N, C-alpha and C positions, 0 to 999 in steps of 0.2 A: 725785133729787126736785128739782123745779122749785121756782127760788129768785126772790124778787121782790124788787128793789132800788128803793126810793124815793130821790128826790133832789129839792132846788130847794128845801126849807122855810128860813124865816128869820122875820128883825124887820120889820116894815113897818107905815107909818103908815095908818090907817082911808083910804079911799079910793085906796091902792094896789093894787099887783098883783104876782101870783107865779104862775110854773108850776110846778106839781111833773110831773116824769117818775118814771116805773115800767118797769123793764127786766126781762126774764128771763134765765136764766142757761140756758135751752134753747133750740132753735131758734123754738118758737112759745110761747104761751101756753097751749098744748093748747085742748081743747074747753071750753065752758061760759063763761057772762056773766063778765064782770070788769068793775071800776070802782075806786071810792073810796069809803071812809068815814073817818070821824073822832070822836075821844073827846077831849072835854074833862075837864078834872079833874072827879072827881066824879059824871061823870055817864056812861051807858053808852055803847057804839059806835053811831053813827047812820051812815045810809046818806046819801050825797051825791049820787054820779052813778054811773051803771052802762050798759054797754053789752050786751045781746044778741048771743049768738053767733050765733044761727040767722038772725039777718036785721040786725042791725047797729042797730037802734031803740036809741036813746039815752034815758034817764030821769034824771030831777032830783029831788031834793027842792025843796019849795017853797020852801023859806029860801035856796036858791043860785040859783033858775031865772031866767034873764036876766044873770046875774053871772059864773057859772062855767061852763065849756066843756070838755066832756071830747071827746079825740080821740087817735086812735092812728095811728101808723106801723108798717105789719107788716112793711115792709123793714128795719126798725130793731128789728121785737119790742119796740117802746114804747108806752106809754101815757102821756098827758097830761094835766092839769087845769090848764086857764088859770082864773085865779081875779083876777077884776077889782071893782074898788069895793069891796074889803074893809071888813069891819065887825069892830069888837072880839069880838064874837060868834062870828065864824068860829075866834077862837082855839083850836086843838086840835091834838093829833097825827092827821096822815093817814095812811090806812093805805091801800094798794093791794090789792086781792083778786082772787083767779081761781079758776076751778074751780066755779063756780057752775052754774045749771039749764043744760042743753044747750038748751031752749027757754023763752023769754021770760026774766025775771030774778025776783030774788027780793031784798026789801031788809033780809031778815033775816041778819045778819053768820054765824050759827051754818052755816048752809047754803052758804058758800064754802069751798072746800077750802084754799085756798092765800093766805097773808099775807106781805106784806113787814114790815119790823121797825117802819116808821113814820118820818116825818118833821115836826118840829114847826113849825108856822105860828104864828106870834104879831102878833096885831093891836094895835097901840096906840092911844089915842083921844088 
């Protein structure tokens, strides 16, 4: 079974930056869209950024556009989320997801087959 492991979370002041990493226990992430979701206390898990497996197109939630960047290093089997200009409302547990649609993407968490354990990001004001 493919395992996803996130790292890079932490406590940062508003306006600061963090870079999250997601690595896989197998040679590749396998097929399907992959990316990042987050879940704040008392809220549902929400889409942050994903990349299409079929054509590499990147998709971002409106709330993070221009501040967050998703990238990948296929040689290292690693997915990254560079987060700049962080805001207190970005505070959440961030999850790496894989095994989404083969073509295109979906922002629905339940349609991703594999998940990491999550990493906490806390932004202080």
